N, C-alpha and C positions, 0 to 999 in steps of 0.2 A: 037364615042370615048369619048364624053362628059359624057355618062352614066356610063362609067367604074369607075371614081372616086366616083360616088354616090353609086356604088355597093360595094366598098371597105369599110370595117368597120372603124369607126373613132378610133383614138388613145384612146379616152375616153372609148370607148366600150371595147377595148383590155385591158385597165387598170382596168376596172371594172371586167372583166373575171379573170384577175390575182389576184385581191383582193379577189374575191369569192373563188378562188382555194387555198388560203393560209392555211386555216384551214385543209383541207385534206392533204396538203403537210406536215404540221407539224405532222399530224397523221402518215403519211408514215415514217417520221423520227423515231417516237416512235416504230412503227412496226419493222423497221429495227433493232433497238436496242434489241427488244424482240427476233427477229429471231436470232440475234447473241448469246444471252443468251441460247436460246433453242438448237442451234447447238453445243454450248460448253458443255451443259449438256449431250446431246446425245453422243458426242465424249467421254466424261469421262465414261459414262455407257458402251459404246462399248469396251473401253479399259479395264475396270474392268471385263467385261464378257470374253474377250479374255484371260486375266490373269487366271481367274477361269477355263476356258475350258482347259488351259494347265495343271493346277493342278489336275483337275478332275480324269483323268485315274490313277494317282499315289496315290490317297487318298483312305482311307478305314474307316469304322466305323463312329463314330460321325463327324469326319472331312469331310468325303464324304457326309454325310447327310447335313451338313452346306453348302457345296459347291452347292449341288443340290438345296437347299432352296434359296440360294442367286441367283443362275442362274435363277430360276423361277421368282424371284422378278425383276431382271434385264431385263428379257424378257418382262415382263409386263410394266416396266418403258419405255423401248424402244418403245413399241406400243403407250403408252400414249404421249410420247414426239413427236413421228411421227404424231399422230393425232393433237397435238397442232401446229406443224409446218405446216401441211396442212391447218388447219383452219386459221392460221395467214397469210400465203401466200395468201390464198383466200381473206382474208380481204384486203391485200395490192392490189391485182388485182382489187377488187371492188372499192377501194379508187382511184386507177388510172383511172378506168372507170368513176367515178364521176367527176374527173377533166376534162377528155376528153369530157364528156357530157356537162359540164358547158361551155367549150369553144365553142363547136358546137352550143349550144343553144344561146349563145351571138352572135356569128358570123352570124348565119342564122336567128336570131330573132325568135327563136322557143319558144313557151310557154309550156315547158315540166318540170315545177317545180316539179310536182308530181313524174315524173320519176327520177329526181335528188334526191329528198327526199327519195324515196323508195330505190334507189341504195345506198345512204349514210346509211340508216337504216340497210340494209343488210350487208354493210361493218362493221358497229358497232356490229351487232349480231355475225358475224363471229369472230371479234376480241374478244368479250366477251367470246364466246365459246372457243377460243384459250387460253385465260387467265384462264378460269376455268380448262381446261386440264392441263395447266402449274401448277396451284394450286394443282390439284390432284397428279401430278407427284412429286411435292415437298413434299406433305404429305406422299406419298409412300416412298420416299427416307428417310424421317425422321423416319418413323415407322420401316424401315428396318435396321436402324443403332442401333445395339445392341452390346455392348461390353460384351463379355462373363465374367461372374463373376470370373472365375479362373484367368483371366488376371488382374483383379482389386485387387486381394489379394496382400498383401505386402510380402508374403512368410515367415512371422514370425509365429511361433506357439504361440497361446494365452495361 
């Protein structure tokens, strides 16, 4: 029974594991905020697509062509946002894995620093890819926003 206390990790060891895991935990907070933004953008795009889908059958001519054009852009935007969501969630999962590996390594006195480092690098690469996808979607949304010239006219004859 005397060997049991020696097998238990010291409080200092647990404290060290908690300190090591703080950076990934802060990263998880930022990832959560990004996921919230992405989900909100996806929701707005889906709502706009549904509105246009309702107008589509009743439109004709140039108005119909505008609806089709915008629906195509919205479809691409949904795909890009979905990709950003998948990449960002994958980054969060890898970040959680890093925290778990840190605790396991400290508790069992494993020397797996390379595994931890590679896992964290993978989490960062996934996050970077998610952010790039987000940037692409923002760019798509900005290029799709065109106010028709006839709506900008003041209605006065020059």
